[in-house]
C-alpha positions in Angstrom: 5.7 -27.6 -7.2 5.2 -27.3 -3.4 1.8 -26.7 -2.0 1.6 -23.4 -0.2 0.0 -23.7 3.2 -2.9 -21.4 4.1 -2.6 -19.3 7.3 -5.6 -17.3 8.5 -3.5 -14.5 10.1 0.1 -14.9 9.0 3.0 -13.0 10.6 5.9 -11.6 8.6 8.1 -14.7 9.1 5.2 -16.9 7.8 4.7 -14.6 4.8 8.4 -14.7 4.0 8.3 -18.5 4.2 5.4 -18.6 1.7 7.0 -16.1 -0.7 10.3 -18.1 -0.7 8.4 -21.1 -1.9 7.5 -19.3 -5.2 9.6 -19.5 -8.3 12.2 -16.8 -8.6 10.4 -15.1 -11.5 7.2 -14.8 -9.4 9.2 -13.4 -6.5 10.7 -10.7 -8.7 7.3 -9.8 -10.1 5.9 -9.6 -6.6 8.8 -7.4 -5.5 8.1 -5.1 -8.4 4.4 -4.9 -7.6 5.2 -4.2 -3.9 7.6 -1.4 -4.8 5.0 0.2 -7.1 2.4 0.0 -4.3 4.9 1.7 -1.9 5.6 4.4 -4.4 1.8 5.1 -4.7 1.4 5.1 -1.0 4.2 7.8 -0.7 2.6 9.9 -3.5 -0.8 9.7 -1.8 0.7 10.7 1.6 2.4 13.7 -0.1 -0.9 14.7 -1.8 -2.8 14.4 1.5 -0.3 16.8 3.2 -0.7 19.2 0.3 -4.5 19.3 0.7 -4.5 19.7 4.5 -4.7 23.5 4.1 -8.0 23.0 2.3 -9.4 21.7 5.5 -8.9 25.0 7.2 -12.3 26.2 8.6 -11.5 29.8 7.7 -11.3 28.7 4.1 -14.9 27.4 4.0 -16.4 30.8 3.1 -18.1 29.4 0.0 -19.7 26.3 1.7 -22.9 28.3 2.5 -23.5 28.5 -1.3 -23.6 24.8 -1.9 
């Protein structure tokens, strides 16, 4: 197995080079994990948009009771 070099601040090309040194099974697992993370990021962004209306100052009528 090749030794993966360590880079303190890698760019995309360097990351790709490191990934392509991995066995195919590990690459596929990594792709799956990245896709899952991207899905969660999209869900989180949608949720944030849905809660923006809660940040309306006019809706803070109950804050004085906290």
